[in-house]
Backbone bond lengths (Angstrom), bond angles and torsions (degrees), N, CA, C in turn:
res aa  C-N    CA-C-N  psi(-1)  N-CA   C-N-CA  omega(-1)  CA-C   N-CA-C  phi
1 M - - - 1.454 - - 1.519 110.40 -
2 G 1.333 116.59 138.43 1.453 119.86 178.51 1.522 110.58 -70.31
3 N 1.329 114.67 146.25 1.465 118.78 -179.74 1.525 110.82 -75.36
4 I 1.330 115.06 152.86 1.450 121.05 176.96 1.528 106.77 -126.31
5 S 1.326 117.38 134.69 1.471 120.23 -172.44 1.531 112.64 -95.51
6 H 1.345 114.17 162.50 1.461 120.47 175.02 1.530 110.28 -58.48
7 K 1.338 115.31 -39.89 1.470 119.80 -177.20 1.527 110.63 -62.65
8 E 1.332 116.69 -41.83 1.466 119.98 179.52 1.526 110.98 -62.61
9 L 1.338 115.58 -40.21 1.459 120.22 178.23 1.526 110.63 -66.94
10 L 1.336 116.38 -40.94 1.473 120.92 178.16 1.524 111.05 -63.09
11 D 1.334 115.93 -46.18 1.469 120.85 -179.64 1.527 111.72 -60.88
12 A 1.346 116.05 -30.49 1.469 120.94 -179.12 1.534 111.84 -86.16
13 G 1.338 116.47 -5.89 1.463 119.89 178.94 1.516 114.14 75.34
14 V 1.335 115.74 23.55 1.467 121.01 -178.62 1.531 111.58 -61.47
15 H 1.354 116.47 -28.86 1.464 121.24 -173.69 1.527 114.44 -79.02
16 F 1.318 117.49 -13.22 1.469 119.77 -177.90 1.529 112.15 -78.61
17 G 1.338 115.12 116.42 1.453 119.97 175.90 1.519 110.61 -94.92
18 H 1.326 117.16 -160.04 1.460 122.18 179.60 1.528 110.55 -91.22
19 L 1.322 115.95 176.70 1.460 121.25 173.33 1.523 108.73 -57.51
20 T 1.331 116.06 143.66 1.464 120.21 -175.83 1.537 112.57 -58.28
21 R 1.333 116.69 -32.11 1.468 119.13 -178.96 1.524 112.83 -71.90
22 K 1.342 116.43 -12.82 1.467 119.89 -179.57 1.533 112.29 -101.01
23 W 1.304 117.20 8.02 1.466 119.20 -171.90 1.522 113.07 -76.40
24 D 1.325 114.24 158.55 1.463 121.77 170.83 1.534 105.45 -104.50
25 P 1.335 118.29 119.79 1.479 122.13 -176.38 1.528 113.89 -54.79
26 R 1.327 116.35 -23.68 1.468 119.17 -179.55 1.528 112.09 -72.26
27 M 1.340 116.51 -8.05 1.475 120.30 175.11 1.523 111.85 -88.23
28 A 1.328 116.88 -2.09 1.467 121.61 -177.05 1.539 114.50 -48.61
29 P 1.335 120.09 -42.95 1.471 120.31 -178.73 1.533 113.88 -61.96
30 Y 1.324 116.35 -18.35 1.467 120.41 -175.95 1.539 112.70 -103.84
31 I 1.324 116.45 2.15 1.467 120.09 -176.99 1.532 110.33 -100.08
32 F 1.323 116.17 129.93 1.466 122.85 -177.64 1.535 111.35 -84.20
33 M 1.342 116.03 -46.39 1.462 120.46 -177.95 1.532 110.41 -166.85
34 E 1.327 113.56 178.75 1.463 119.79 174.72 1.520 107.96 -117.26
35 K 1.315 117.24 135.72 1.459 120.89 -178.98 1.530 109.44 -141.02
36 N 1.310 115.43 121.53 1.469 121.59 -179.97 1.528 113.02 52.28
37 G 1.330 114.95 40.65 1.467 119.43 177.12 1.513 114.68 78.64
38 I 1.332 116.67 10.50 1.473 121.54 -179.86 1.523 108.97 -123.09
39 H 1.308 116.88 138.97 1.459 120.40 176.50 1.530 110.17 -79.44
40 I 1.309 115.68 137.23 1.467 121.96 177.82 1.521 108.16 -106.65
41 I 1.317 115.78 125.48 1.469 121.99 -177.06 1.528 110.45 -78.37
42 D 1.325 116.22 140.71 1.467 123.00 178.56 1.534 108.29 -75.50
43 L 1.330 116.47 109.10 1.467 120.71 -175.87 1.531 113.02 -69.49
44 N 1.323 117.53 -22.23 1.464 119.74 173.97 1.534 109.67 -63.91
45 K 1.329 115.12 -41.06 1.470 120.36 177.74 1.532 110.28 -67.69
46 T 1.331 115.13 -38.04 1.472 119.51 178.62 1.522 110.42 -60.10
47 L 1.341 115.61 -47.26 1.474 119.93 -179.07 1.527 111.63 -63.47
48 D 1.329 116.86 -42.92 1.469 120.98 179.36 1.534 110.80 -61.26
49 C 1.323 115.60 -47.95 1.471 120.60 -178.39 1.529 111.64 -67.48
50 L 1.328 115.57 -36.84 1.464 120.88 179.88 1.521 111.19 -64.52
51 D 1.329 116.13 -44.80 1.467 120.32 178.77 1.528 111.65 -64.75
52 L 1.332 116.00 -39.94 1.464 120.75 178.68 1.534 110.51 -62.90
53 A 1.325 115.78 -45.99 1.474 121.05 -179.79 1.525 110.98 -65.98
54 A 1.330 115.99 -44.52 1.466 120.55 -178.38 1.531 111.21 -61.91
55 G 1.329 116.50 -41.67 1.468 120.45 179.21 1.519 112.33 -64.28
56 A 1.330 116.36 -41.21 1.463 120.51 -179.91 1.531 110.85 -67.80
57 L 1.331 117.47 -40.85 1.467 121.18 178.94 1.526 111.48 -67.27
58 K 1.316 115.32 -36.20 1.471 120.39 177.23 1.530 110.34 -59.99
59 N 1.328 116.33 -43.23 1.465 120.80 179.31 1.530 112.37 -66.86
60 I 1.335 115.99 -35.67 1.471 120.24 -179.98 1.529 110.40 -64.04
61 V 1.343 116.80 -48.61 1.469 118.83 -178.06 1.527 111.15 -72.79
62 R 1.330 116.91 -28.22 1.469 119.40 177.33 1.533 110.55 -64.76
63 S 1.331 115.77 -28.90 1.469 119.65 179.13 1.529 112.09 -81.23
64 G 1.345 116.18 -0.63 1.467 119.75 175.83 1.513 114.77 93.25
65 R 1.332 116.83 9.88 1.467 119.62 -178.71 1.527 111.45 -98.57
66 K 1.323 115.16 163.87 1.461 121.61 -175.26 1.529 112.63 -99.31
67 V 1.333 114.81 145.83 1.471 121.92 174.69 1.528 107.19 -117.11
68 M 1.337 116.50 126.44 1.460 120.55 179.80 1.534 110.47 -91.63
69 F 1.338 115.97 127.35 1.462 122.05 175.68 1.527 108.55 -89.33
70 V 1.334 116.94 134.47 1.465 120.99 179.71 1.524 109.58 -131.30
71 A 1.338 116.28 120.27 1.470 120.86 178.79 1.526 108.76 -162.49
72 T 1.314 117.26 100.04 1.466 119.90 -177.50 1.524 113.65 -98.87
73 K 1.337 117.93 -4.10 1.466 118.81 178.91 1.531 108.60 -76.53
74 K 1.307 115.24 143.52 1.465 122.37 -171.73 1.524 114.10 -52.05
75 Q 1.344 117.12 -47.06 1.456 120.51 -174.45 1.533 113.56 -71.43
76 A 1.335 116.51 -9.58 1.473 119.85 -178.64 1.528 112.65 -104.16
77 R 1.313 117.11 -19.13 1.473 120.71 -171.29 1.523 114.55 -56.12
78 D 1.326 116.52 -52.54 1.467 119.37 -173.61 1.521 112.96 -63.41
79 V 1.343 116.56 -48.28 1.470 119.39 -177.13 1.531 111.06 -67.04
80 V 1.322 117.44 -38.56 1.474 121.00 -179.90 1.526 110.82 -69.75
81 T 1.328 116.63 -42.17 1.463 120.85 177.71 1.527 110.74 -60.80
82 A 1.328 116.10 -46.22 1.469 120.96 -178.95 1.530 111.38 -61.82
83 E 1.327 116.84 -43.81 1.468 121.03 -178.13 1.530 110.95 -68.07
84 A 1.324 116.48 -42.68 1.469 120.40 179.84 1.534 111.02 -64.18
85 K 1.321 116.40 -42.32 1.474 120.38 179.21 1.520 110.69 -65.02
86 R 1.320 116.09 -41.17 1.476 120.90 179.84 1.517 111.50 -59.78
87 L 1.340 115.50 -36.07 1.466 121.19 -177.84 1.528 112.73 -93.35
88 N 1.342 115.47 -1.16 1.467 121.17 -176.85 1.534 111.29 58.68
89 M 1.335 115.58 44.65 1.454 122.16 179.15 1.539 109.82 -111.72
90 P 1.322 117.87 151.04 1.467 120.55 178.23 1.524 111.39 -68.38
91 F 1.332 116.25 151.49 1.466 119.05 179.74 1.528 111.27 -151.17
92 V 1.326 114.09 152.67 1.469 122.01 175.73 1.517 106.65 -129.10
93 T 1.339 116.60 112.36 1.463 120.03 -177.81 1.535 112.86 -128.90
94 E 1.321 117.53 1.92 1.464 120.06 178.38 1.531 110.69 -102.18
95 R 1.307 115.80 -68.03 1.465 120.19 -179.24 1.522 108.65 -150.06
96 W 1.326 115.49 135.65 1.463 119.24 176.89 1.526 108.53 -83.50
97 L 1.323 115.82 115.80 1.460 119.86 178.22 1.523 109.22 -80.20
98 G 1.307 117.56 128.30 1.458 120.41 177.05 1.513 110.30 -55.77
99 G 1.323 116.95 129.17 1.458 120.49 -178.90 1.517 113.81 90.48
100 M 1.323 116.91 8.25 1.468 119.89 -179.08 1.530 111.76 -58.85
101 L 1.331 116.13 -29.72 1.466 120.37 175.66 1.526 111.33 -105.85
102 T 1.340 116.24 -48.72 1.467 120.62 -174.29 1.531 112.84 -72.13
103 N 1.321 116.66 -20.57 1.463 120.26 177.47 1.532 109.04 -125.44
104 F 1.316 114.67 49.54 1.467 121.33 -173.05 1.530 113.09 -62.88
105 T 1.334 117.28 -28.04 1.475 119.94 179.35 1.529 110.82 -61.83
106 T 1.339 116.51 -38.98 1.470 120.59 178.39 1.523 110.50 -69.64
107 I 1.320 116.29 -39.74 1.464 120.75 178.09 1.525 109.93 -61.65
108 R 1.321 116.24 -39.17 1.478 120.31 179.74 1.531 111.41 -63.91
109 K 1.329 116.33 -31.44 1.473 119.74 177.02 1.528 109.98 -64.53
110 S 1.328 115.78 -40.21 1.464 120.26 177.95 1.528 110.78 -66.39
111 L 1.345 116.46 -36.85 1.465 120.83 177.45 1.534 110.51 -66.05
112 K 1.327 115.86 -37.98 1.473 120.11 177.25 1.519 110.84 -66.65
113 R 1.354 115.59 -34.07 1.464 120.46 177.93 1.524 109.77 -63.28
114 M 1.312 116.98 -38.90 1.463 121.26 176.78 1.521 110.50 -59.75
115 T 1.333 115.84 -45.19 1.467 121.37 179.62 1.525 110.82 -63.71
116 T 1.335 115.88 -40.83 1.466 121.17 179.88 1.522 110.81 -62.52
117 I 1.342 116.24 -43.55 1.466 120.77 179.24 1.525 110.28 -62.94
118 D 1.336 116.38 -41.79 1.466 120.45 179.45 1.525 111.28 -60.35
119 K 1.322 115.95 -41.97 1.474 120.41 178.29 1.524 110.47 -66.56
120 L 1.341 115.40 -40.44 1.461 120.95 -178.78 1.524 111.94 -62.13
121 T 1.339 116.29 -43.83 1.470 120.30 -177.58 1.532 112.50 -66.87
122 K 1.322 116.72 -20.56 1.474 120.08 178.27 1.528 112.21 -89.12
123 D 1.319 114.86 -10.47 1.463 120.61 -178.26 1.529 110.58 -77.54
124 E 1.315 115.99 144.01 1.470 122.17 179.79 1.529 111.63 -59.91
125 A 1.341 116.09 -36.89 1.469 120.87 -177.32 1.524 112.39 -65.44
126 Y 1.341 116.83 -21.33 1.480 121.31 -178.03 1.531 111.10 -60.97
127 R 1.317 116.20 -33.15 1.465 120.87 -178.26 1.525 112.26 -67.97
128 N 1.323 115.99 -22.37 1.469 119.91 -178.65 1.533 113.10 -88.51
129 I 1.343 115.81 -6.29 1.466 119.91 178.15 1.531 109.08 -72.25
130 A 1.317 116.55 147.06 1.464 121.58 179.96 1.528 110.43 -56.28
131 K 1.329 116.19 145.95 1.458 122.24 -176.62 1.533 111.55 -57.11
132 R 1.338 117.30 -40.97 1.460 122.18 -179.04 1.533 110.82 -63.11
133 E 1.330 115.31 -40.58 1.472 119.94 -179.72 1.525 110.69 -68.72
134 R 1.328 116.08 -38.15 1.474 120.51 177.84 1.522 110.18 -62.88
135 L 1.334 115.37 -40.25 1.462 121.01 179.49 1.526 110.98 -63.62
136 M 1.317 117.19 -40.72 1.465 122.06 178.93 1.527 110.79 -64.07
137 I 1.336 115.45 -41.35 1.470 120.93 179.21 1.532 109.98 -65.73
138 T 1.324 115.87 -41.51 1.468 120.83 179.34 1.527 111.01 -62.73
139 R 1.331 116.23 -43.11 1.466 120.61 179.61 1.518 111.34 -66.05
140 E 1.333 116.43 -38.05 1.466 120.59 178.10 1.528 109.70 -62.96
141 R 1.330 115.64 -42.54 1.472 120.87 179.88 1.522 111.12 -64.19
142 Q 1.329 116.80 -41.17 1.467 121.17 179.69 1.528 111.26 -64.86
143 K 1.340 116.04 -40.04 1.459 120.75 179.21 1.528 110.93 -65.16
144 L 1.334 116.07 -44.26 1.463 120.72 178.54 1.521 110.97 -63.99
145 E 1.323 116.37 -39.71 1.466 121.77 179.88 1.525 110.64 -64.20
146 R 1.326 116.42 -41.82 1.456 121.09 -178.19 1.532 111.62 -62.94
147 V 1.321 115.93 -42.07 1.470 120.24 -175.77 1.526 112.91 -88.81
148 L 1.342 116.31 -37.31 1.466 119.99 -172.73 1.531 114.81 -115.52
149 G 1.318 116.65 -0.18 1.465 119.82 -176.52 1.519 113.77 -55.54
150 G 1.324 116.13 -35.57 1.458 120.61 -178.02 1.515 114.96 -71.32
151 I 1.345 116.38 -16.41 1.471 119.31 179.43 1.531 111.42 -118.26
152 A 1.338 116.43 18.93 1.470 121.82 -176.14 1.525 113.32 -55.77
153 D 1.340 117.14 -32.61 1.465 120.95 -177.29 1.530 113.31 -96.29
154 L 1.327 116.61 6.06 1.464 120.58 -177.71 1.528 110.24 -80.55
155 T 1.328 116.46 114.97 1.466 120.58 -178.02 1.526 112.47 -100.56
156 R 1.326 116.19 -14.88 1.462 120.25 176.75 1.529 109.06 -148.69
157 L 1.313 116.47 170.16 1.457 120.66 -177.16 1.526 111.32 -60.07
158 P 1.337 117.66 143.51 1.470 120.12 177.79 1.522 111.41 -67.43
159 A 1.331 115.89 158.77 1.467 120.75 -179.89 1.522 111.26 -82.04
160 A 1.340 116.23 -19.86 1.473 120.73 -179.18 1.522 109.30 -162.97
161 L 1.346 114.71 163.98 1.466 121.55 176.03 1.522 108.95 -120.04
162 F 1.336 116.10 138.68 1.462 121.04 169.24 1.521 106.41 -114.05
163 I 1.338 116.73 117.08 1.459 121.50 -171.63 1.522 112.33 -119.13
164 V 1.323 115.67 135.34 1.460 121.82 171.22 1.531 106.80 -96.94
165 D 1.328 116.88 115.14 1.467 124.04 -179.76 1.535 112.02 73.57
166 I 1.323 115.75 85.29 1.469 120.65 -177.73 1.526 112.93 -69.57
167 K 1.325 116.58 -19.89 1.468 119.56 178.08 1.527 110.05 -71.68
168 R 1.320 115.59 -44.67 1.469 120.95 177.67 1.523 111.32 -66.28
169 E 1.338 116.32 -40.01 1.469 121.25 -176.08 1.533 110.79 -97.54
170 H 1.328 116.59 41.19 1.466 120.62 -175.35 1.528 113.13 -64.00
171 I 1.336 117.52 -28.72 1.475 120.04 179.33 1.530 109.56 -67.75
172 A 1.327 116.14 -42.22 1.469 120.66 178.21 1.524 110.14 -62.49
173 V 1.333 116.58 -41.79 1.469 121.70 178.98 1.532 110.36 -61.31
174 T 1.330 116.35 -46.33 1.467 121.62 -179.22 1.528 111.53 -61.88
175 E 1.329 116.75 -43.13 1.473 120.63 -179.97 1.527 110.83 -65.03
176 A 1.324 116.40 -41.04 1.470 120.69 179.03 1.530 110.28 -63.77
177 Q 1.333 116.52 -40.45 1.470 121.03 178.25 1.522 111.01 -59.28
178 K 1.323 116.38 -44.49 1.469 121.06 -178.68 1.526 112.05 -61.16
179 L 1.325 115.77 -30.77 1.469 120.84 -176.39 1.529 112.75 -102.11
180 N 1.343 115.96 6.67 1.475 121.30 -178.63 1.523 113.01 57.34
181 I 1.321 115.31 36.28 1.465 120.92 175.23 1.529 107.53 -91.99
182 P 1.328 118.96 120.78 1.468 120.25 -178.70 1.523 112.55 -62.30
183 V 1.339 115.32 140.35 1.460 121.05 -178.77 1.528 110.30 -116.45
184 F 1.327 115.07 128.56 1.459 123.29 174.26 1.523 105.19 -109.11
185 G 1.333 117.81 130.87 1.452 116.57 -175.73 1.505 115.62 -151.71
186 M 1.330 114.75 151.57 1.457 121.93 172.24 1.521 107.05 -80.30
187 V 1.335 116.00 121.79 1.457 121.32 -172.47 1.536 110.59 -120.88
188 D 1.325 116.57 117.62 1.462 121.93 178.91 1.528 109.63 -89.49
189 T 1.325 116.66 176.25 1.472 120.29 -174.01 1.532 113.95 -71.35
190 N 1.334 117.11 -7.88 1.473 120.36 178.11 1.528 112.23 -98.09
191 S 1.343 117.06 8.56 1.467 121.44 -175.93 1.522 112.07 -113.59
192 N 1.324 115.66 165.17 1.462 121.79 177.90 1.534 109.49 -100.20
193 P 1.324 118.25 105.54 1.472 120.94 -176.76 1.526 113.24 -68.51
194 E 1.325 116.64 -16.93 1.469 120.75 -177.58 1.531 112.63 -73.79
195 L 1.334 116.48 -10.82 1.462 120.36 -178.47 1.528 112.72 -76.65
196 I 1.343 115.96 -18.82 1.467 118.59 -176.73 1.522 111.31 -123.56
197 D 1.317 115.01 167.97 1.470 121.49 -174.61 1.529 113.20 -80.80
198 F 1.342 116.08 -38.50 1.468 120.66 -177.13 1.528 109.97 -130.96
199 P 1.353 117.03 84.40 1.470 119.76 178.21 1.525 111.35 -77.72
200 I 1.325 115.57 139.20 1.464 121.23 174.86 1.527 106.97 -117.71
201 P 1.354 118.33 102.28 1.467 120.51 -177.65 1.528 111.54 -65.99
202 T 1.321 116.27 118.92 1.466 121.08 -175.50 1.523 111.34 -167.90
203 N 1.288 115.17 158.31 1.461 121.91 168.69 1.542 106.49 -62.23
204 D 1.313 117.23 123.48 1.468 118.78 -179.06 1.530 111.71 -112.19
205 D 1.342 116.09 18.91 1.466 120.66 179.91 1.530 113.30 -112.12
206 A 1.326 116.78 -36.48 1.464 120.46 -177.31 1.527 110.99 -76.52
207 F 1.333 116.20 134.84 1.467 121.73 -178.56 1.531 112.13 -55.65
208 K 1.355 116.78 -46.20 1.470 119.97 -177.08 1.525 112.15 -63.92
209 A 1.331 116.49 -36.75 1.466 120.54 178.88 1.533 110.01 -67.13
210 I 1.325 115.71 -43.78 1.471 120.62 178.65 1.529 109.73 -62.59
211 E 1.329 115.08 -42.38 1.467 120.30 -177.58 1.527 112.03 -63.67
212 I 1.344 117.14 -46.62 1.473 119.54 -175.08 1.532 111.23 -67.50
213 I 1.330 117.38 -38.30 1.464 120.61 179.71 1.526 110.62 -71.14
214 T 1.326 116.60 -46.98 1.472 121.24 -178.73 1.522 111.38 -62.95
215 T 1.320 116.31 -41.37 1.471 120.69 -179.91 1.526 111.18 -65.32
216 Y 1.326 116.39 -40.17 1.467 120.54 178.83 1.532 110.52 -63.98
217 I 1.320 115.33 -44.47 1.467 120.54 177.40 1.531 109.80 -61.35
218 G 1.337 115.32 -42.25 1.463 120.48 179.89 1.523 112.78 -61.88
219 K 1.328 116.33 -40.77 1.475 120.55 179.59 1.528 111.23 -64.49
220 S 1.318 116.50 -39.47 1.467 119.64 179.36 1.529 110.62 -66.70
221 M 1.337 115.96 -38.15 1.463 119.73 177.72 1.531 110.55 -68.01
222 E 1.323 116.24 -36.18 1.464 120.48 177.54 1.530 110.45 -62.05
223 E 1.336 116.01 -39.65 1.467 120.15 176.72 1.528 110.39 -61.77
224 G 1.333 116.16 -40.57 1.453 120.83 178.21 1.523 111.67 -61.62
225 L 1.335 116.17 -40.85 1.469 121.49 178.90 1.530 110.86 -66.24
226 M 1.323 116.16 -39.71 1.466 120.62 179.35 1.530 110.90 -66.80
227 E 1.329 115.81 -40.62 1.466 119.90 178.67 1.531 110.54 -66.21
228 R 1.326 116.36 -36.20 1.472 120.04 177.12 1.533 110.18 -62.86
229 K 1.333 115.54 -42.15 1.469 119.96 179.05 1.530 110.28 -63.19
230 R 1.346 116.30 -42.23 1.468 120.00 178.69 1.527 110.84 -63.69
231 D 1.340 115.74 -41.33 1.470 120.27 178.20 1.523 110.96 -58.73
232 K 1.335 115.71 -44.19 1.471 120.94 -178.91 1.522 111.01 -67.61
233 D 1.353 116.19 -39.82 1.471 120.74 178.99 1.536 110.30 -65.08
234 D 1.332 116.02 -42.20 1.476 120.62 179.03 1.528 110.68 -63.84
235 A 1.326 115.71 -40.87 1.465 120.34 -179.94 1.525 110.48 -64.25
236 K 1.340 115.54 -38.08 1.467 120.44 179.78 1.523 110.79 -66.72
237 V 1.346 115.83 -42.24 1.471 120.80 178.75 1.532 110.31 -62.66
238 N 1.330 116.24 -44.21 1.467 120.78 178.87 1.518 111.46 -61.90
239 E 1.320 115.20 -39.89 1.463 120.33 -179.89 1.527 110.57 -64.76
240 E 1.343 115.55 -41.66 1.469 120.49 179.68 1.529 110.72 -66.86
241 E 1.336 116.09 -38.59 1.467 120.24 179.44 1.526 111.23 -66.14
242 Q 1.324 116.05 -41.05 1.468 120.78 178.62 1.528 110.84 -64.56
243 L 1.338 115.61 -40.26 1.467 120.16 179.30 1.526 110.34 -65.27
244 K 1.348 116.65 -41.93 1.465 121.65 179.58 1.531 110.10 -64.02
245 R 1.337 116.18 -42.20 1.459 121.36 179.31 1.524 111.08 -62.28
246 K 1.334 114.60 -40.60 1.461 120.00 -179.23 1.530 110.79 -65.94
247 L 1.354 114.78 -42.16 1.466 119.32 179.37 1.533 111.04 -65.33
248 D 1.346 115.70 -38.43 1.474 120.47 178.84 1.527 110.71 -64.73
249 E 1.336 116.53 -40.00 1.465 121.43 178.67 1.525 110.79 -65.12
250 E 1.321 116.62 -38.67 1.467 121.13 179.51 1.533 110.92 -66.19
251 K 1.353 115.41 -36.65 1.480 120.08 178.60 1.527 110.06 -65.11
252 V 1.337 114.99 -41.85 1.462 119.97 179.70 1.514 110.89 -61.85
253 E 1.319 117.66 -42.92 1.463 123.47 179.57 1.517 111.75 -62.73
254 D 1.356 114.83 -37.21 1.475 119.07 179.81 1.528 110.28 -69.84
């Protein structure tokens, strides 16, 4: 993983927490000082937690499992969507539907409905359906795409969640807890870091702060994906070599 400097974090405003009166006391270990009524986050702690989280996520994707990105706040949507798509990972950036994890069987039915509509619209008979009915089907598809498009390819529960602002996405955190799915999250000074497995103390409101943390996490996951590909390629080469050796031995015996 590429190194990230204190200066880069400072320039992105990662150190700015919330007003002191809005703080959660359980964030105390991650707070450096108070300045003008605002808590300042300890960037040494941020770097330590970030590296720990990035390493764990890298190992998860290297094992072939999926990490779901969750960020429904406006300033996080674009960067999180772009990073998740780049890594071919599931994401939720519009609205978290209650039961998205704990009632995944129902969610899968909605995903199947999307597939059914797609097949229907390609069918010749679709053109003969009344215009009003076609419009209703189109609107249903658009609604499903908006809410579930990011998890359309998800066939089973993710191995972990990466969340921007765990306070805002508390329903996702609660569902993950119930299913023992590890949660990695950006945690500001108004949040409880004890609710998740891998808290990353950081400003979770500023676009630049969200971007620098998400991008760093994304790069580490990309390394995990590349290492997985190398592992598979090496295994294939070894398999071919063993097969060739076996065939050569059989020729000698003959």
